[in-house]
N, C-alpha and C positions, 0 to 999 in steps of 0.2 A: 464703170468699166464694162465694155461690150463683151457679152459671152460668146463662146465659140459656137459655130453652127452645128446643127444636129449631125450632118454628114461627117464633119470632122470629129465629133464626139464618138461616133460609131467606129470610125477608122482608128482613133486612138486606142479604143478598147479592143478592137479586133486584132491590132498589132501588139497587144500586151503579152501575147504568148501563143502557143500552138492552138489551133482550133480543129481538133480531131472530130470529125462530123458525128460519129456515133456518140461521143461524149457530149457534144452540143445537143443532140436529140434527147439524151438522158436528162440534161439540165433543163431543157424546155418542158418535157413531160413531168419531171420531178417537181418543178416549181409551179406550173400552171394547174396540174391535177392535184387538187386538195382532198380528194376522196378516191378510193380505189375504183369507183365507177365512172370517174370523169374521163372524157374522151376529147381529143383535139383533132379537128378536121385536117385531112391531108393537105388541102390547099393552104390552110392557115399555117400549118407547121412549115410548109415549104416557103411561104412568104416571109415568115420570121427568120428562117435560116438564110434565105437569099439576101435579106437586109444586112446580114453579117458577112456577106461575101461568099456564101456557100451555094453551090449550084443545086438545082433541083434533082439532077441525076445523082449527085453525091448523097442527097438526103434519102432518095429511094434505096440506094445501096446500103446506107447505114441502117435504115429501118429493116431491110431484109435481114441484115446480119443480127440485129437485136432481136428480131422475131425468131430467128433460128436458134439464138442463144437462150431463148425463153424469157427475155426481159420485156418484150413488148407484145401486145395483142392487137389484132386488127378486127374491126367490125365494118359492116357496110350500112350506109344510110342512103338509099337510092343509088345514085351513081358515084357517090363519094366514099372514100375510105376514112374511117375514124381510127385514131391510134390512142392507146392508153397503156399504162404499165400493167404487166401481168401480175399475178399473185406474188410471184417471186420478186419481180421488179419493185412492186410496191413495198414488200416486206424489207428488202435491202435498202430502199430509199428511206424508209422510216427509221431504220437503225442509225443512219448517219445524219438525219435531219437535225437533231439537237446540236450536233457539231457544226453543221453548215450554217444554221440560222442563229447561233448564239451571238448575242450582241455584246456580251462582256466576256472577258477572260475568266477562266475558272480560277478559284482561289488558289493561292500559293500552297504547295504541298511538299511533302518530303518523299522523294523517290526511294526505291529500294535498290540496294547494291547487292549484286550476286557475284560471288567469287567461287569458281570451281576448283577442285583439287588439281595439282599439276599432272596427275596421271590420267585425268579425263581428256579424251581427244578433243581438240579445239573444234573440229567439225561437228562432233556429237553435241557439244555444248551449244554451238550456234544453232543447230537444227532444232533444239528444244526451246529456244527463245520465242516468245510471242512476237508478232509482227511489229508491235509498238515499242519493243525494247531497243535500246541503243547500246551497241557493243563499245566498250572502252578498251578492250584488249582481247587476246585470243580466248581467255577464260573468265572475262570480267564484263559485266553489263549493268546498265541501269534499267529499272522497270518502273512504271507508274503505279503498279499495285503488286502485292506479294504474289508469287507464283502459286498456282493451284493445279496439282498437288505440290507440296514442298518436297524438295530433294534433300534428304538428311545429310548428304555428302557435300552440299553446297553451302558456303557461308552466306547468310542473309542478314543484312543490317540496313537501317534507314540512314540515308545521307542528309546532311543539313544544307539547305539551299544557299544559305549565306556563306558557306565555305566551298562552293563550287568554283573551281579554277577556270580561267578563261579558255583553256584548251578543251575542257569538257563542253563549254558552251558552243565551241566551234563544231564539235561532233554532233551536238544536239541539232544545230541548224547551220549548215554549211554556207559558204559565201554565195553560191549560186541560188539557193533557196531564199536567202535574205535579200539578194538583189531583185529576184522576181517579186517578192512581197513588197519591196520598196517601190518598184515600178507600178504595181497594181494600186497601192495606196495613193501614189502621186496622180495616176490617171483617173482613179475614182474621184479624188478631190476635184480635179480639173473639170470633169464632166458634170459634177454636182454644184459647181460654183455659180451657175446660172439656172434659171427655172427649167423644169422639165418641158420637153416639147409638147405642144398641144395635141399632136397626132399620137393616138394611143398605141399604135403599132410601133412607132419609133421609140416612145418612152419604154415600152415593154422590151424592145430589143436592147436598149441600154441596161435595163435591169438584168436581163438574162446574160448579157456579156460580162457584167461585173460578177454575177453569181458563178458563171462558168469558170472564170479564172480563179476566183476564190476557192471554188470546190476542187479544182484540179490541184491546187497547191496545198490546201488544208488536208486533203486525204492522203498526202504523201507521208504524213507523220502522225504520231500519236499525241498524247497529252503532255509528254515530258518537256518540250520547249516552253509551253505556256506555264507549266508548273514551276519551272526553274528560272526562266528569263523574264517572265511577267511583262509589264508594260514597256520595258526597255528594248524589246526586240521588234524587228520589222513586221513579223507576223501579227503582233498585237496591234500595231498601227494600221495594218491592212484591215484587220477585223473591224476596227472603229470606222474606217472609211467605207467599208462595204455595208456596215449597218446603217450608216447615214444614207448611202445610195439606195438602200431598200426603202427608206422613208421618202426620199425624193421621187423615186420611181416605184410606187406601190404596186403590188400584184393586182392585176385586173381580174374581174370575174370573167370566166370563159365566155359567157354569153355576150358580155360587153365587147370583148376582144373580137369575137366572131362577127358581131354587128359592125364594128369598126373596119374589119377586113372587107366585108361585103360592100361597105360604102366608100372604100378607098379608091383613089384615082388609079386606074390600071396603068397609067403611064408613070 
């Protein structure tokens, strides 16, 4: 069976979901910079983004925003600007790296159920929940770990995953999130069904697009969907497809990618 062309592969992935340019730049720097001192040339950064359908002007605006937010640093090498993650950007990227690059789902776990007393204001209860919690009701939530510090007025118990009803699964992962994961898994499989393109820039763009969409979806939620839904949900299937894509399109060394860009056909 004839594989699809590289241009079509890039379009398939580019259309998989929104491409917020600042987030694309974070994906590029976060994946290609494997040490805090790595830097990506401005021309190379723009060339990679442009292959995704992003304009050079949009890249410059995004870099300016990220630099103002303290995420990106700029250095000069002759007449060219070099970009890398700041100390803050590197630290925050390292925190989520195990989540983004995990090739397998975490082992099944038992979540913690929190039930607040009826006199507790629902807004106050919600405000104290960690970002990874999933609210089941006005004063009830699931957590992937026991709260610290514990609240003596809140009932805390471990739930049994085998007894999780379907409506809880719907709260853990809604229809829109599941559909986006399914789309990503399908398109990642399609672009990896044939060999990677010989052009290193194109192969790298395919890798970065898959990672970008995986990253923007995976960082929307915590560990609870994987803990409770395991291999049966669309997020787990997307993780498997993304892990395979990382093997088909391996991360290039920055010097090799820069050399490929310098030798690329300007047309």
